TIMI-612062 format. One record per residue (C-alpha): x, y, z; residue in three letters. Coordinates in Angstrom, 3 decimals. Layout:
N
<<X; Y; Z>; ALA>
...
This chain:
184
<<43.761; 9.644; 111.863>; UNK>
<<41.706; 11.881; 109.564>; UNK>
<<42.493; 13.468; 106.284>; UNK>
<<41.039; 16.356; 105.054>; UNK>
<<39.659; 15.961; 100.932>; UNK>
<<41.719; 17.294; 98.224>; UNK>
<<39.803; 20.492; 96.578>; UNK>
<<41.072; 21.466; 92.998>; UNK>
<<39.523; 23.863; 90.623>; UNK>
<<39.823; 24.442; 86.753>; UNK>
<<40.906; 27.271; 85.277>; UNK>
<<38.868; 27.481; 81.602>; UNK>
<<41.122; 30.267; 79.031>; UNK>
<<39.656; 30.868; 76.045>; UNK>
<<41.495; 31.270; 73.052>; UNK>
<<39.771; 33.698; 70.774>; UNK>
<<40.154; 32.376; 66.717>; UNK>
<<41.632; 36.050; 65.243>; UNK>
<<42.375; 34.433; 61.577>; UNK>
<<45.230; 35.919; 61.394>; UNK>
<<48.206; 33.895; 60.564>; UNK>
<<50.819; 33.765; 63.997>; UNK>
<<53.716; 31.847; 65.153>; UNK>
<<53.418; 29.546; 68.425>; UNK>
<<52.475; 31.983; 71.206>; UNK>
<<53.394; 31.569; 75.072>; UNK>
<<51.790; 33.235; 78.185>; UNK>
<<52.744; 31.757; 82.203>; UNK>
<<49.866; 31.344; 84.683>; UNK>
<<50.933; 31.701; 88.355>; UNK>
<<48.810; 30.957; 91.529>; UNK>
<<49.521; 33.573; 93.842>; UNK>
<<47.018; 33.450; 96.707>; UNK>
<<44.866; 30.448; 98.311>; UNK>
<<41.611; 30.931; 99.888>; UNK>
<<41.264; 28.481; 102.837>; UNK>
<<37.438; 26.818; 103.471>; UNK>
<<37.458; 29.086; 106.671>; UNK>
<<36.940; 32.205; 104.324>; UNK>
<<41.037; 33.572; 105.495>; UNK>
<<43.027; 34.376; 102.662>; UNK>
<<46.586; 32.782; 102.581>; UNK>
<<47.923; 29.274; 104.940>; UNK>
<<46.298; 29.310; 107.943>; UNK>
<<46.947; 26.592; 110.971>; UNK>
<<43.434; 25.026; 110.367>; UNK>
<<42.750; 25.335; 106.660>; UNK>
<<45.726; 23.160; 104.919>; UNK>
<<44.957; 25.979; 102.497>; UNK>
<<48.552; 26.408; 100.878>; UNK>
<<50.388; 26.820; 97.343>; UNK>
<<53.169; 24.815; 96.589>; UNK>
<<55.950; 27.422; 95.614>; UNK>
<<57.890; 24.555; 93.630>; UNK>
<<54.807; 24.079; 91.248>; UNK>
<<53.100; 27.628; 91.143>; UNK>
<<53.707; 28.285; 87.766>; UNK>
<<52.670; 26.643; 84.453>; UNK>
<<53.255; 28.057; 80.933>; UNK>
<<50.680; 27.485; 78.603>; UNK>
<<51.830; 28.046; 74.441>; UNK>
<<49.125; 28.467; 71.753>; UNK>
<<50.305; 26.567; 68.573>; UNK>
<<51.354; 28.518; 65.285>; UNK>
<<47.853; 28.944; 63.533>; UNK>
<<47.059; 30.197; 60.254>; UNK>
<<49.869; 29.044; 58.357>; UNK>
<<52.029; 31.893; 58.962>; UNK>
<<54.336; 30.497; 56.017>; UNK>
<<51.308; 30.651; 54.125>; UNK>
<<49.427; 28.114; 52.574>; UNK>
<<50.263; 27.325; 48.661>; UNK>
<<47.017; 26.693; 46.749>; UNK>
<<45.485; 27.461; 43.157>; UNK>
<<43.192; 30.422; 42.864>; UNK>
<<41.272; 30.896; 39.986>; UNK>
<<41.499; 34.605; 39.675>; UNK>
<<43.583; 37.483; 41.436>; UNK>
<<42.142; 37.906; 45.130>; UNK>
<<41.472; 41.545; 46.603>; UNK>
<<44.727; 43.073; 48.943>; UNK>
<<44.977; 41.770; 51.807>; UNK>
<<44.906; 38.622; 53.608>; UNK>
<<44.150; 35.723; 51.198>; UNK>
<<41.617; 32.893; 52.892>; UNK>
<<42.072; 29.541; 52.514>; UNK>
<<40.078; 28.124; 49.145>; UNK>
<<37.028; 26.359; 50.013>; UNK>
<<36.913; 24.516; 46.765>; UNK>
<<39.360; 23.511; 44.326>; UNK>
<<40.132; 25.288; 41.535>; UNK>
<<38.799; 24.570; 37.816>; UNK>
<<40.320; 26.773; 34.762>; UNK>
<<38.518; 26.150; 31.376>; UNK>
<<40.824; 27.086; 28.163>; UNK>
<<39.918; 26.640; 24.610>; UNK>
<<43.190; 24.273; 22.998>; UNK>
<<43.601; 27.349; 20.836>; UNK>
<<44.431; 29.871; 23.243>; UNK>
<<47.613; 27.453; 22.790>; UNK>
<<48.822; 28.099; 26.960>; UNK>
<<47.224; 28.092; 30.277>; UNK>
<<48.835; 30.845; 33.066>; UNK>
<<47.888; 29.260; 36.783>; UNK>
<<47.625; 31.345; 39.450>; UNK>
<<49.185; 30.022; 42.459>; UNK>
<<48.816; 31.960; 45.643>; UNK>
<<50.002; 32.104; 49.236>; UNK>
<<47.307; 31.897; 51.108>; UNK>
<<47.345; 33.412; 54.714>; UNK>
<<50.671; 33.984; 56.263>; UNK>
<<53.721; 35.549; 54.096>; UNK>
<<56.293; 35.075; 56.545>; UNK>
<<60.190; 33.618; 54.979>; UNK>
<<61.024; 31.906; 51.611>; UNK>
<<58.789; 29.581; 50.624>; UNK>
<<59.353; 26.712; 48.048>; UNK>
<<56.544; 23.965; 46.092>; UNK>
<<57.020; 21.797; 43.239>; UNK>
<<54.586; 21.640; 40.580>; UNK>
<<53.513; 19.005; 37.973>; UNK>
<<51.167; 17.871; 35.310>; UNK>
<<49.729; 14.346; 35.063>; UNK>
<<47.354; 13.165; 32.752>; UNK>
<<43.884; 12.379; 33.583>; UNK>
<<41.223; 12.260; 30.188>; UNK>
<<44.086; 14.508; 28.579>; UNK>
<<46.901; 12.809; 27.326>; UNK>
<<51.117; 14.547; 27.065>; UNK>
<<51.688; 15.548; 23.935>; UNK>
<<49.329; 14.879; 22.251>; UNK>
<<47.004; 17.631; 23.916>; UNK>
<<49.222; 19.610; 26.128>; UNK>
<<52.953; 19.468; 27.148>; UNK>
<<53.893; 18.380; 30.615>; UNK>
<<55.474; 20.627; 32.547>; UNK>
<<57.229; 20.611; 36.100>; UNK>
<<59.598; 23.096; 37.902>; UNK>
<<59.486; 24.875; 41.742>; UNK>
<<58.169; 27.952; 42.791>; UNK>
<<59.816; 30.515; 44.771>; UNK>
<<58.220; 33.099; 46.897>; UNK>
<<60.162; 35.326; 48.937>; UNK>
<<59.240; 36.679; 52.066>; UNK>
<<56.065; 38.606; 51.769>; UNK>
<<55.681; 37.435; 47.927>; UNK>
<<51.791; 36.544; 47.613>; UNK>
<<51.566; 35.029; 43.986>; UNK>
<<53.640; 32.671; 41.026>; UNK>
<<52.352; 31.694; 37.718>; UNK>
<<52.580; 27.970; 36.091>; UNK>
<<52.223; 28.081; 32.409>; UNK>
<<51.449; 24.945; 30.708>; UNK>
<<51.161; 24.693; 26.713>; UNK>
<<48.045; 23.485; 25.429>; UNK>
<<48.434; 21.425; 21.613>; UNK>
<<45.810; 22.794; 19.151>; UNK>
<<45.230; 20.168; 16.950>; UNK>
<<42.582; 20.003; 13.454>; UNK>
<<41.011; 16.961; 15.296>; UNK>
<<37.596; 18.165; 16.676>; UNK>
<<37.469; 16.300; 20.211>; UNK>
<<35.512; 16.876; 23.310>; UNK>
<<36.747; 18.472; 26.672>; UNK>
<<39.479; 16.876; 28.254>; UNK>
<<41.250; 17.314; 31.343>; UNK>
<<44.861; 17.348; 32.804>; UNK>
<<45.959; 18.234; 36.221>; UNK>
<<48.726; 20.279; 37.844>; UNK>
<<49.518; 19.202; 41.892>; UNK>
<<51.603; 21.258; 43.773>; UNK>
<<54.048; 19.145; 45.914>; UNK>
<<56.107; 18.760; 48.318>; UNK>
<<56.895; 22.364; 50.086>; UNK>
<<59.276; 23.609; 51.961>; UNK>
<<60.280; 26.479; 54.268>; UNK>
<<57.314; 26.039; 56.463>; UNK>
<<54.194; 26.684; 53.674>; UNK>
<<51.773; 24.027; 53.465>; UNK>
<<50.004; 22.672; 50.269>; UNK>
<<46.140; 23.276; 50.340>; UNK>
<<44.431; 19.839; 50.905>; UNK>
<<41.246; 20.494; 49.511>; UNK>
<<39.093; 16.900; 47.191>; UNK>
């Protein structure tokens, strides 16, 4: 009894990264003809080359990419029109105590599909509430296509000379498919 060795080929497909927010996309690859070692197309009595009709197609899915529902992030300034790219570093905002309020810009980077909500809350670092700022928390509700929202935090002005102080504002628990920025 003789057996012929199995021969297989690999089909490499290149998926192009286009930086466009997209849902998962699928396509099908179907084997339609075989060529035997003797150079004759299709199955021949001597070649053993054939395609199994029950296993001749496969579906390839390119997963959703570039945050189709949005990547929620703090933005240091109002960006230009068009797709907002993901932040490459954390946003830092400086405010004077006598300004009385700081307005923080939250941007929906990349995708704008669907309604997305995200919670926000302040937390102390070197600044303390209520001496230096008023605690703030709530929800931001982005409607389909909406790019920006603002969070306002009251800064307490007092006559005591002080060094710079810091508090943080965190975005958390996004809902509706959006993601929060994970830059550390």
